[in-house]
C-alpha positions as CSV (number, residue, x, y, z in Angstrom):
1,K,97.8,66.7,112.9
2,I,99.2,63.1,113.0
3,F,102.4,62.2,114.8
4,Q,104.2,59.3,116.6
5,A,104.6,59.4,120.3
6,V,105.6,57.3,123.3
7,V,103.2,56.8,126.2
8,S,105.0,57.8,129.4
9,F,102.2,57.3,131.9
10,V,98.4,56.6,132.3
11,G,97.0,58.4,135.3
12,R,94.3,57.0,137.7
13,D,91.7,59.3,136.0
14,G,92.5,57.8,132.6
15,T,94.7,60.7,131.4
16,I,97.2,59.4,128.9
17,Y,100.6,61.2,129.0
18,I,102.5,61.1,125.7
19,I,106.0,62.4,124.6
20,P,106.2,63.2,120.9
21,K,109.0,61.2,119.1
22,S,110.1,64.5,117.6
23,S,110.9,65.8,121.2
24,E,112.9,62.8,122.4
25,I,116.4,64.2,121.5
26,E,115.7,67.6,123.1
27,L,114.4,65.9,126.3
28,R,117.4,63.6,126.4
29,N,119.8,66.6,126.0
30,M,118.0,68.5,128.8
31,M,118.2,65.5,131.1
32,T,121.9,65.2,130.5
33,E,122.3,68.9,131.3
34,I,120.3,68.6,134.5
35,Q,122.5,65.7,135.8
36,S,125.6,67.9,135.3
37,N,124.2,71.1,136.7
38,V,122.6,69.6,139.9
39,K,126.1,68.8,141.2
40,G,126.8,72.5,141.5
41,L,123.7,73.4,143.4
42,G,125.3,73.1,146.9
43,L,123.8,71.6,150.1
44,L,120.1,71.7,150.5
45,E,118.9,74.0,153.4
46,P,115.5,73.7,155.1
47,Y,112.8,74.9,152.7
48,C,109.1,75.8,153.2
49,W,107.4,74.1,150.3
50,K,104.2,75.4,148.7
51,K,101.8,73.8,146.3
52,G,102.9,74.6,142.7
53,D,106.6,75.0,143.5
54,A,109.0,73.9,140.8
55,C,111.6,71.5,141.9
56,L,114.2,68.9,140.9
57,V,113.3,65.3,142.0
58,R,115.7,62.6,142.7
59,G,114.1,59.5,141.2
60,S,114.4,55.9,142.3
61,D,117.0,55.4,139.5
62,T,119.1,58.2,141.2
63,M,118.5,60.5,138.2
64,W,117.2,64.0,138.7
65,Y,114.0,65.1,137.0
66,R,111.9,68.2,136.7
67,G,108.9,68.2,139.1
68,R,106.1,70.3,140.5
69,V,104.7,70.0,144.0
70,I,101.0,69.3,143.8
71,G,100.3,68.2,147.4
72,L,101.6,68.8,150.9
73,G,101.6,66.4,153.9
74,G,104.4,66.3,156.4
75,S,107.8,65.2,155.2
76,I,106.3,63.4,152.2
77,L,105.2,65.6,149.3
78,Q,103.1,64.7,146.3
79,V,105.2,65.6,143.2
80,Q,104.4,65.3,139.6
81,Y,107.2,64.5,137.2
82,I,106.3,67.2,134.6
83,D,108.1,65.5,131.7
84,L,106.6,62.1,132.3
85,G,103.3,62.8,133.9
86,F,103.2,60.4,136.8
87,V,102.8,61.5,140.5
88,E,104.7,60.1,143.4
89,G,105.1,60.7,147.1
90,I,108.7,62.1,147.6
91,P,110.6,62.7,150.8
92,E,111.8,66.3,151.2
93,C,115.4,65.2,151.2
94,H,115.0,64.0,147.5
95,L,113.6,67.4,146.4
96,Y,115.5,70.6,145.4
97,P,113.8,73.9,144.9
98,T,114.9,75.5,141.7
99,T,113.9,78.0,139.0
100,L,116.2,76.3,136.5
101,Y,114.5,75.0,133.3
102,T,111.2,76.5,134.3
103,H,111.1,78.4,131.0
104,I,111.0,75.1,129.1
105,P,107.5,73.7,128.7
106,P,106.8,70.1,129.9
107,F,107.7,67.5,127.3
108,C,104.8,65.2,128.0
109,I,101.3,66.1,126.8
110,P,98.2,65.1,128.8
111,C,95.6,63.6,126.5
112,Q,92.0,62.2,126.6
113,L,90.4,60.0,124.1
114,Y,88.1,61.9,121.7
115,K,84.4,61.4,122.1
116,T,85.0,58.4,124.5
117,V,83.0,58.1,127.7
118,P,84.2,55.5,130.3
119,S,81.7,53.0,131.7
120,G,80.2,54.5,134.9
121,R,81.3,58.0,133.7
122,F,84.7,57.5,135.3
123,W,87.6,55.2,134.4
124,Q,87.4,52.2,136.6
125,Q,90.5,50.9,138.3
126,N,90.6,47.7,136.2
127,A,90.3,49.8,133.0
128,V,93.2,52.1,134.1
129,E,95.4,49.1,134.9
130,Y,94.6,47.6,131.5
131,L,95.6,50.8,129.8
132,Q,98.8,51.1,131.8
133,K,99.7,47.5,130.9
134,L,98.9,48.0,127.3
135,L,100.4,51.5,126.6
136,T,103.2,52.4,129.1
137,N,106.5,53.0,127.2
138,E,105.0,51.9,123.9
139,E,105.1,53.9,120.7
140,V,101.7,54.9,119.3
141,E,100.2,57.0,116.6
142,I,98.4,60.2,117.6
143,H,95.6,61.9,115.6
144,V,94.8,65.3,117.1
145,Q,91.1,66.0,117.1
146,E,90.6,69.1,119.4
147,L,93.0,71.4,121.2
148,P,92.4,72.2,124.9
149,D,90.6,75.4,126.0
150,N,93.6,76.3,128.2
151,P,97.4,75.5,128.1
152,W,97.0,73.1,131.0
153,G,94.0,71.2,129.6
154,K,94.0,67.8,127.9
155,L,94.5,67.3,124.2
156,S,91.6,65.3,122.6
157,I,93.0,62.6,120.5
158,K,92.4,59.4,118.6
159,L,95.2,56.9,119.6
160,Y,96.2,54.0,117.4
161,F,98.3,51.0,118.3
162,G,99.2,48.3,115.8
163,G,96.7,50.0,113.4
164,I,93.8,49.7,115.8
165,S,91.9,52.6,117.5
166,L,92.3,52.5,121.3
167,S,88.8,53.8,121.8
168,S,87.3,51.1,119.6
169,F,89.4,48.4,121.4
170,M,88.4,49.6,124.9
171,A,84.8,49.8,123.8
172,H,84.9,46.2,122.5
173,Q,86.2,45.3,126.0
174,K,83.2,47.1,127.6
175,Y,85.4,49.6,129.4
176,C,83.9,52.6,127.6
177,F,81.5,53.9,125.0
178,T,82.7,55.7,121.9
179,E,81.5,57.2,118.6
180,D,84.8,56.1,117.1
181,C,84.0,52.5,116.1
182,E,85.6,52.4,112.7
183,D,88.1,49.6,113.7
184,I,86.1,47.2,115.9
185,T,85.2,45.1,112.9
186,N,88.9,44.8,112.1
187,L,89.3,42.7,115.3
188,G,87.2,40.1,113.4
189,L,85.5,39.1,116.7
190,L,82.2,40.8,116.8
191,G,79.4,38.7,118.3
192,G,81.7,35.7,118.8
193,D,81.5,35.0,115.0
194,I,84.3,33.1,113.3
195,P,85.9,35.5,110.9
196,D,85.8,34.3,107.3
197,L,89.5,35.0,106.7
198,P,91.2,34.7,103.4
199,S,94.4,32.7,102.8
200,Y,97.7,34.3,103.5
201,T,99.2,36.2,100.6
202,L,102.9,35.6,99.5
203,P,105.5,38.3,99.5
204,P,106.7,39.8,96.2
205,L,109.7,37.9,94.9
206,P,112.7,39.3,93.1
207,I,113.1,38.7,89.4
208,T,115.0,35.7,88.1
209,G,118.8,36.2,88.0
210,D,118.9,38.9,90.7
211,T,121.0,38.1,93.8
212,F,119.4,39.1,97.1
213,P,120.2,38.6,100.8
214,V,118.2,35.9,102.7
215,R,118.1,33.9,105.9
216,V,117.0,30.3,106.2
217,T,114.3,30.0,108.8
218,H,113.5,26.3,108.5
219,L,114.9,23.2,106.9
220,V,112.6,20.3,105.8
221,T,115.4,18.4,104.1
222,P,118.9,19.6,102.8
223,K,117.2,20.5,99.5
224,E,113.8,21.9,100.8
225,V,114.0,25.0,102.9
226,Y,112.1,28.1,103.9
227,I,113.7,31.4,103.4
228,C,112.9,35.0,104.4
229,I,114.2,37.9,102.3
230,E,116.4,40.1,104.4
231,P,114.8,43.6,103.8
232,S,117.4,45.9,105.4
233,K,120.1,44.9,103.0
234,S,117.9,44.3,100.0
235,L,119.6,44.5,96.7
236,V,116.5,43.6,94.8
237,K,115.2,45.4,91.7
238,Q,111.5,45.2,92.4
239,S,109.0,45.1,89.6
240,A,106.5,48.0,89.2
241,A,103.7,45.6,90.1
242,E,105.1,45.2,93.6
243,G,104.2,48.8,94.5
244,D,106.1,51.4,96.5
245,V,105.9,49.8,100.0
246,S,109.3,48.4,100.9
247,C,109.8,44.9,102.3
248,D,111.5,46.6,105.2
249,S,108.5,48.7,106.2
250,V,106.1,45.8,105.8
251,L,108.3,43.6,108.2
252,E,108.6,46.5,110.7
253,S,104.8,47.0,110.6
254,L,104.2,43.2,111.1
255,D,106.6,43.0,114.0
256,E,104.8,46.0,115.6
257,A,101.4,44.5,115.0
258,L,102.4,41.2,116.5
259,K,104.0,42.9,119.6
260,W,100.6,44.7,120.3
261,C,98.8,41.4,119.6
262,N,100.8,39.6,122.3
263,K,100.1,42.4,124.8
264,C,96.3,42.0,124.4
265,V,96.1,38.4,123.2
266,D,93.5,37.5,125.9
267,V,90.8,39.3,123.9
268,F,91.1,36.8,121.1
269,P,89.0,33.7,121.7
270,F,90.4,30.2,121.6
271,L,89.7,28.3,118.5
272,K,86.6,26.0,118.7
273,H,86.3,25.1,115.0
274,F,89.1,23.7,112.9
275,K,89.5,23.8,109.1
276,K,92.6,23.0,107.0
277,D,94.7,26.0,106.1
278,M,92.7,28.2,108.5
279,P,94.7,31.2,109.6
280,C,95.1,31.5,113.4
281,L,97.4,32.6,116.2
282,A,99.5,29.9,117.7
283,Q,101.6,30.0,120.9
284,Y,105.2,28.9,120.4
285,Q,107.6,27.3,122.9
286,D,108.8,30.8,124.0
287,D,105.1,31.5,125.1
288,L,104.7,34.2,122.4
289,W,101.9,34.1,119.8
290,Y,102.7,34.0,116.1
291,R,100.8,33.8,112.9
292,A,100.1,30.3,111.8
293,K,97.8,28.0,109.8
294,L,96.1,24.7,110.7
295,L,97.4,21.7,108.8
296,S,95.9,18.6,110.4
297,I,94.8,16.9,113.6
298,A,97.7,14.9,115.1
299,K,95.7,13.4,118.0
300,Y,92.1,13.3,119.1
301,N,92.2,12.6,122.8
302,P,93.2,15.2,123.8
303,V,93.0,17.1,120.6
304,Q,96.3,18.3,119.3
305,I,96.8,20.2,116.0
306,V,99.6,20.4,113.5
307,V,100.3,24.0,112.6
308,Q,102.8,25.8,110.5
309,F,104.2,29.2,111.5
310,V,103.8,31.1,108.2
311,D,106.5,33.7,108.9
312,Y,109.1,31.1,109.6
313,G,108.0,27.9,107.8
314,S,108.5,25.7,110.9
315,Y,105.9,23.2,112.2
316,S,104.6,22.4,115.7
317,V,102.0,20.2,117.3
318,V,100.0,22.2,119.8
319,P,96.9,21.7,122.1
320,T,93.8,23.7,121.4
321,N,94.5,26.1,124.3
322,R,97.5,27.4,122.4
323,L,95.4,28.4,119.4
324,R,93.4,31.6,119.1
325,L,91.3,33.3,116.5
326,M,93.3,35.5,114.1
327,P,92.5,39.2,114.2
328,S,91.7,40.1,110.5
329,Y,94.0,43.1,110.5
330,L,97.0,40.8,110.7
331,M,96.0,39.3,107.4
332,K,97.1,42.3,105.4
333,Y,100.7,41.3,105.8
334,P,102.1,38.7,103.4
335,A,103.4,35.4,104.9
336,Q,107.2,36.0,105.3
337,A,108.5,32.5,104.8
338,I,109.0,31.3,101.2
339,R,109.3,27.6,100.5
340,A,112.1,27.0,98.0
341,L,114.0,24.0,96.6
342,L,117.8,24.3,96.3
343,A,119.2,23.5,92.9
344,G,122.4,21.7,91.9
345,F,122.6,18.6,94.1
346,K,120.8,15.4,95.0
347,P,121.1,12.8,97.7
348,A,124.1,10.6,97.7
349,L,123.8,6.8,97.7
350,Y,124.1,5.9,101.4
351,E,124.9,2.7,103.1
352,E,121.9,0.7,104.4
353,N,122.8,1.4,108.1
354,M,123.0,5.2,107.6
355,E,120.4,7.0,109.8
356,R,117.7,8.5,107.5
357,I,115.3,11.4,107.8
358,P,112.1,9.6,108.7
359,Y,109.8,11.6,106.3
360,A,112.4,11.9,103.5
361,R,114.4,8.6,103.6
362,Q,116.5,9.5,100.5
363,W,118.4,11.9,102.8
364,S,120.6,11.1,105.7
365,M,120.3,12.8,109.1
366,E,124.0,13.6,108.8
367,A,123.3,15.6,105.6
368,L,120.5,17.5,107.3
369,W,122.8,18.4,110.2
370,A,125.6,19.4,107.8
371,M,123.2,21.7,105.9
372,M,122.0,23.3,109.1
373,E,125.6,24.1,110.1
374,C,126.1,25.7,106.6
375,V,123.1,28.1,106.9
376,E,122.3,28.8,110.6
377,G,123.3,32.3,111.6
378,K,125.1,32.9,108.3
379,Q,124.8,35.8,105.9
380,L,123.3,34.1,102.8
381,S,122.3,35.2,99.4
382,A,120.0,33.6,96.8
383,S,119.2,33.8,93.2
384,I,115.9,32.5,91.8
385,L,116.2,30.1,88.9
386,T,112.5,29.2,88.3
387,F,109.1,30.1,89.8
388,S,107.3,27.1,88.4
389,P,106.4,24.4,89.2
390,E,108.1,25.3,92.4
391,V,110.4,28.2,93.5
392,T,113.9,26.9,92.9
393,I,117.0,28.9,93.9
394,S,120.7,28.8,94.1
395,L,121.8,29.5,97.7
396,Y,125.2,31.0,98.4
397,G,127.1,31.2,101.7
398,D,128.8,34.2,103.2
399,D,131.9,33.1,101.3
400,K,129.8,33.5,98.1
401,N,130.1,29.8,97.3
402,L,127.1,27.5,96.8
403,V,126.2,26.1,100.2
404,H,125.6,22.6,98.9
405,M,129.3,22.2,97.9
406,K,130.1,21.4,101.5
407,L,127.8,18.4,101.4
408,I,129.4,17.3,98.1
409,E,132.9,17.5,99.7
410,M,131.6,15.4,102.6
411,G,130.1,12.8,100.4
412,L,126.6,13.5,101.7
413,A,125.3,14.7,98.3
414,D,126.0,14.4,94.6
415,L,126.0,17.1,91.9
416,D,122.8,17.2,89.9
417,E,123.2,18.8,86.5
């Protein structure tokens, strides 16, 4: 059986507690009901707690949860939140004995990794902390391998995050040993070798004449831009050659893979060899890591590299400590940014003292700023005119008019028939 789940907790013994996505609504409804019913339980009288007693627990967020007493010790009791998995020391004044809801099985499922043995036979503290940081509150894919011998036992599973087997990943980090090594090669990092990665593929494009929603992710000049197709509103008639996988699902999968990649980015070595157009991970100004490719060396002492972020089209100059090897599993997603030329206009004849774009002096800076104002944050649409020699499009604003007409009106561009 395969299903999606959210990891609610990782115990000190390495037990992974999961909540199936299919149970989330039922759990949420029960929690809402508990909050309403607990108000009518009356004042709490002194109670002699016993190990195994069912209770309601008042959490640090002031919400009430189902719990079970698992340890006694003075006025502080060890209580497990049975729908989340974690254990906490709780003062008696925050517990309420009850038989309410005891007929409903716990929503979280304790799991262990299938045919995976931790180094030293027990999960070490640093390994558990790594698992907690990596998995807590994250959505994962569960492949059930063996059912427990008793209802309170652990489910044996293979767990996948971002398309990678957790067992393989932890074994690669030397935290455990596993027979499940099918995905270690997908990291592209075995033995410190530099993976021989292919070039990025391009996303499938709509046919000429179709109008489709886009956003502009980067402007080089008023006429040269990078666009991303907006998948959720796609009006595109895709050709049969493009397959059945929607642009929307590809983008969601890429976002998920990059999120996981950022959580465990320290396992990917820094780049030590540089080659033009080589795929890599590059750290942007927001300190997150994105897919990129190397373009050129901007400076030698210290070394700084010009990179292009392939899912946006933008460029950056970064030091080598902001470049890491690309895991090969990220290469299966096409680059999202598409370079396109806008049809229908050309630079106006400017006065000599007009400030120009340094790398495209036929255009004024004022024209660039005006075009940015026309496209930033706007609901745009495009229609492809030609694919060769370069992708050329008509770009329309949210008012359905060609965006370059604003520049024509301002005298910053001329019509080009």
